[in-house]
N, C-alpha and C positions, 0 to 999 in steps of 0.2 A: 518530396516522394516519403509517402506513404509507406514505411518497412517496416517501424521498429515491432508492431506484433508477430508478420512472420517468422522472424529473422529473432529475436529475443520471447518471445512465448510459441509459437507451434514448434518446437525444439524438442529434444527427448535430453539436451544439457538441466544440469545444476546449478544454478545461480545466484548471483549475492545481490541483495540491494540494501542501497544504506539510504538512509526516511533522516531527511534534512528541515528543521522545524524553525525560519524563515523569524517567528519574535525572539525567537531563539539566542541569537544568532549578531556578533557583530561585525566589521568591515575584517576585522584583526583576527576573529578567532573562524571566520567564513574561510579566511588564507588558510589559514596552518588547516584546519579539514579538507581542505579541496589538498590541499599539495599530499596529504597522508594518503586520500584518494587515489592520488594519481597513481599513490605509488603500489599499491594494495592492485591484491586481481576481485577488487568492484566490479561490479559487471553493469550494473543502474542507481543512479541519483532519483530519490522521490522529493519532493516537496512539497508539504502541506504544515496542517496546523487546526489543529480544531477552532479557535478560538477568534484568527484575524476573520476581518473583514474589508477589505483591502485589495485592493492585484498586487500580483507575481511579481509584475512583467520588471520592468526595477534592477529587485535582483537574480533571475532567470536570466535581465544579459549581464551583472553582473556571474555569476554561473559561470556563465557561455566566455566567456573570456579569459574560463580560467581554468576549464576543463572538456576534452574530447568526447568525458562518457555521456549516455545520452538523459538526458532530464526526466523522466515523465512527471505530470504533473498531479497530486494525489486532492486533489481541493475539502474543504471541512462546511467549502461552501460555495454559490453563484460567482459569488463576489470573487473570491482566490485567482478568478481568469486569467492563462497570457497565453497570449497567444506565439512566444516566442522560448516553447516547450518543441519536445519534441512527436511528445505522446502527450493523449491525456487520460488520466482511470478516469470514467465517465462512471464515480460508485453509486448504485441502488443500494439503499440498507435495509435488503428484504428479509434481516431477523429481528428485524421491530415492525411496527405499523405508524408511524409518524409520518403523514402524506405529504409534508414537507422532502423531506430526504429520500421517498418511491417513487415519490415523478415530480415534485412540488417546485422545485429550482432546478432540477432538467428542462423543466418549462421553461425558467426564468430565464435561460444560458441558452439556451436554444441556440435562436439567431445568434449569437453574438461567435458560439461555438461555427457554428458554420459560414461562419466566415471568417474566422481566423483561419481556413482547412486544414487548422490541428491533425494529426491523425487521435481517431477517440479507439476509444478498446472500452467494453462496453462492460463494466464488471458489481458483480453479483457479491455489492459485502454482506458477510455476516459476522457479528460478531457473537464471539463465545469467553466467558466466564473468566476473568482472570487473576478471583481471590481474591480483588477488591472494584468500585467505581471510577472504572474511567475515565480520560477528559469525557473518550468518543461519548461513554454509553449517558454519562452525566450532558454534555449540549445534545448529543442528537433526545435529547428524553425518551428513549423507549431501555428497556429489558434485553440482553447479554442472551444467546442460548446458555443455559445450566452441561458442564463441561461436563453431567453425568446423558447425558438428552444425547449418545448419537443419534438413534433415529429419526430424531427431530433438527440436528443437522443437515445428513443424510439431503429430509427429504425438503428441507431449504437450498440448498446449496442442489439441487437434480426438479427442484419447478421453477429458480432462476436459467440452469440450462437452457430449458424447456421454453423462455420467456425469450428465448440469443443474445444469452449475452456471454462473452468472447473469453471470460473466463470468473472465476470464483476467489474471495480472498477473506480468508478465513482470519479472521480477528483475533487478537486477545487487548489488545488497546495500549499503546507508549506505558509505559512503565508500572506496567502489571505484573504481581507476585507470579504468575504460573505463565506458563505459553499454553497454545497450543494442544489442549494431548495428544500426541503420536496417535495415539487407537484413532481417534476422532476425523483426523487427516489420511488413514490409511481407507476406513469405512467411507471416506467420497469420496477415496482415490480410486475407490474397484465400480466405485455405481454410478462417477461422470466422469466424462471426456476431455474435459475442459483443463485448463492448465491453471492449479494449486499456487498460491497469491498466502503465502502465508505470516502472520509479523506478531508482538506482540508479548513482553515477557524473556526472548531472544535474550537470555547475558554468555554464553559461551561457545564457541567452537563444535562441543560436544554435541551442543543441544541444535547449533547449525547440519549437523549431520543426522540426527534424526529426524529431522523432517522435513531432508531431501529423504533420509531412507523412506520414512515413515508417505513420499508421496509427491512430497508440494517442488515445486518448475522452479518453484522465484522465494527464495527464501528472508524475509527484509527485518535490516537489524535499527533502531535508532534510540533510544533513551541508552541504555549502553555505551555507544559512540560517546553519545552528551558527557555523560561523566567520563570517564576514560579512552580521550581519543587513541592512547595506544595504541589497546586492547585491537588496529587494524591489523600493525602487523601480526597480532598470531589469527584471525582473519586471513 
């Protein structure tokens, strides 16, 4: 049953997601992480990587045996697909001008996604400068929107909404020095009716609350958990 979007995205509740990169975990480390996730108030699990070029079926099947929390695929390319997730964030990198990541990878994967019957959430993926060049910026061969170009970020988000996207993902990139500016999130929130996901460079509970207060519906934490898994207790 397709219900992830209506249950988690179509709500005024503020949610927290953890991003798990399968390339950075062994069976033992993922067990430790998921045990802590299960004991926390994490709402959603995102799975994805900028580097991998293979399916995550086995990895996600393992996760499914360890947790009842919803698992959403956050793919870096069309090869990372899995039919075992609860939903797919079908990312279109609309802040860049790389045709492969605007539509090319989507065409390659369209029939496979159709056959999988996985719930698809069309996502306007927007890179914002996080203070240094991140993996996603390098691998996508695109430039992030400068932090101070709020008008460009807002116009880009609106373009995604007018193209029929179901949510906006404001991303500073994994391991970013700085997170997406709160003022930028606020301006996007004022102009767009879509749910906003925000991730990249968020290192503290204070920052999470700031993103929520600024208008983000879902805040995503990745690198902070990778560096210190016990930070889950704080969140």
